Legacy VTK file of the C-alpha trace (Angstrom):
# vtk DataFile Version 3.0
C-alpha trace
ASCII
DATASET POLYDATA
POINTS 76 float
0.055 0.018 0.025
1.374 3.390 -1.061
2.077 5.975 1.700
-0.636 8.681 1.433
0.180 12.455 1.227
-1.739 12.766 4.749
0.746 10.023 6.264
3.669 12.026 5.006
2.656 15.135 6.325
1.864 13.461 9.694
5.852 12.018 9.570
6.903 15.548 8.425
5.517 17.231 11.633
6.742 14.648 14.048
10.270 14.633 12.247
9.998 10.843 11.653
9.995 8.223 8.789
6.343 7.076 7.490
5.347 3.623 6.659
2.121 1.618 6.313
1.568 -1.494 8.438
-1.491 -3.248 8.482
-3.074 -0.439 6.534
-2.327 1.928 9.305
-0.079 5.102 8.860
2.796 4.595 11.319
5.690 6.947 12.058
8.878 5.987 13.745
11.419 8.567 15.126
14.919 7.666 16.600
16.049 10.021 19.429
19.720 10.804 19.937
19.810 10.124 23.548
22.246 8.269 25.856
20.215 6.425 28.518
21.530 4.645 31.660
19.108 2.203 33.297
19.927 0.482 36.669
23.510 1.851 36.392
23.935 0.296 32.680
24.298 2.021 29.301
21.162 1.155 27.422
21.806 0.847 23.776
18.645 -0.862 22.828
16.463 0.749 20.126
13.477 0.213 22.511
15.102 3.221 24.544
15.686 5.472 21.606
12.557 4.673 19.380
9.469 6.709 19.380
6.551 5.468 17.357
3.162 6.992 16.389
0.219 6.151 14.345
-3.196 7.190 13.181
-6.010 5.185 11.670
-9.850 5.250 11.226
-10.440 8.713 9.840
-14.143 9.571 9.909
-15.952 11.956 7.835
-15.520 14.960 10.299
-11.462 14.319 9.951
-11.355 12.651 13.602
-8.767 9.841 13.856
-7.412 7.430 16.339
-4.092 8.554 17.264
-1.604 6.626 19.061
1.889 6.991 20.452
4.703 5.289 22.253
7.795 6.546 23.782
10.152 5.763 26.794
10.303 8.405 29.401
12.888 8.228 31.901
12.255 9.573 35.424
14.823 9.215 38.298
13.657 9.363 41.875
16.231 10.512 44.568
LINES 1 77
76 0 1 2 3 4 5 6 7 8 9 10 11 12 13 14 15 16 17 18 19 20 21 22 23 24 25 26 27 28 29 30 31 32 33 34 35 36 37 38 39 40 41 42 43 44 45 46 47 48 49 50 51 52 53 54 55 56 57 58 59 60 61 62 63 64 65 66 67 68 69 70 71 72 73 74 75
């Protein structure tokens, strides 16, 4: 399935790369962060990657928008 202009615009706004997965516009974005978790440097893409999607656009332009991101909070 080709990437729609709306999906490309969504990716441009988020600063990521668009793709279509199961018919859903998905945008992936990698963050240039160096994170330490439990005293160990984390190199996993799961720490650096943010993902967003939208689907089910209705006649009024409303859509189901989802996002996933790792947020590190340090308690002292």
